[in-house]
C-alpha positions, -999 to +999 in steps of 0.1 A: -217-253+040-190-280+041-153-271+042-147-278+005-176-256-009-177-219-016-206-196-011-226-189-043-215-153-046-178-159-041-154-159-071-145-194-082-110-205-074-094-229-098-089-264-086-053-265-097-028-238-090-026-211-117+009-202-129+015-165-126+035-150-155+053-118-159+040-089-179+032-095-215+051-073-240+024-051-254+029-019-272+018+012-254+018+048-264+051+052-245+066+025-268+056+042-300+086+055-318+089+088-336+079+084-372+102+101-396+107+100-434+140+081-429+152+065-398+178+083-378+199+051-378+195+045-416+225+052-438+222+079-465+199+067-491+184+041-467+149+027-465+122+053-460+099+047-430+101+045-393+126+026-372+109-008-365+107-023-331+141-038-323+125-071-314+112-075-350+145-063-365+165-088-345+140-116-353+144-108-390+182-109-386+181-142-367+160-157-395+185-145-420+214-160-400+196-193-397+192-194-435+229-185-438+239-214-415+217-237-436+233-226-469+268-230-454+258-266-442+246-274-477+279-262-493+300-281-467+279-312-471+283-311-508+320-306-506+322-335-481+304-358-505+326-348-533+358-353-514+352-379-487+325-403-499+340-434-515+333-437-552+303-456-563+312-488-581+306-485-618+293-449-614+323-425-615+300-395-618+279-405-588+296-383-561+295-353-585+258-358-593+250-357-556+274-330-544+269-304-571+232-298-565+238-294-528+266-269-533+244-249-558+214-251-535+235-236-507+246-208-529+211-201-541+197-201-506+224-178-494+215-152-521+177-156-517+178-153-479+196-119-483+169-106-506+142-120-483+158-103-453+160-070-471+124-072-483+112-080-448+132-052-433+117-027-458+082-041-449+089-036-412+100+000-418+069+008-439+045-010-416+035-035-442+031-073-438+063-093-443+065-115-474+058-152-472+090-171-476+095-195-505+128-208-491+113-237-470+094-250-501+126-246-523+148-263-497+123-292-491+117-300-528+153-297-538+166-319-510+139-345-518+151-346-554+187-349-543+179-377-519+160-396-546+190-390-569+214-403-543+192-434-538+190-440-575+228-437-579+233-461-550+209-487-565+224-483-600+259-488-585+249-520-567+230-534-597+258-525-623+286-540-601+271-575-601 
């Protein structure tokens, strides 16, 4: 056998180095939490079920906080358009038409994200699948309509000021 060949019975070694990783987080019997009717951390009248894994609870909370930041950015963006954008020539209502839907969308996403967080938390406690979020579809479609409205207001302003 030449120096680069292995014997037929020897395990194959990969040609490129294999990256070793740390242990994968897998649930074991030691990780199982005590199942109670109501979590020991739950407030009186809290959700029935077991305390979910902290990783899932924190991930749910991070998602809620991300939606909260998004809603805050929409409200601030709407206020900036209403207060800082120069008026459109011949369209005095242009800034309001663009800013108001952004502010309202921020308020709606803030409320809906709370209800989604709460529903996901209850699903985690009861061992059910989390609900599929409608917020991305709502945000995408509404921002698309607002962008089209902004473009139409801008074009109308340029055409009417000639």
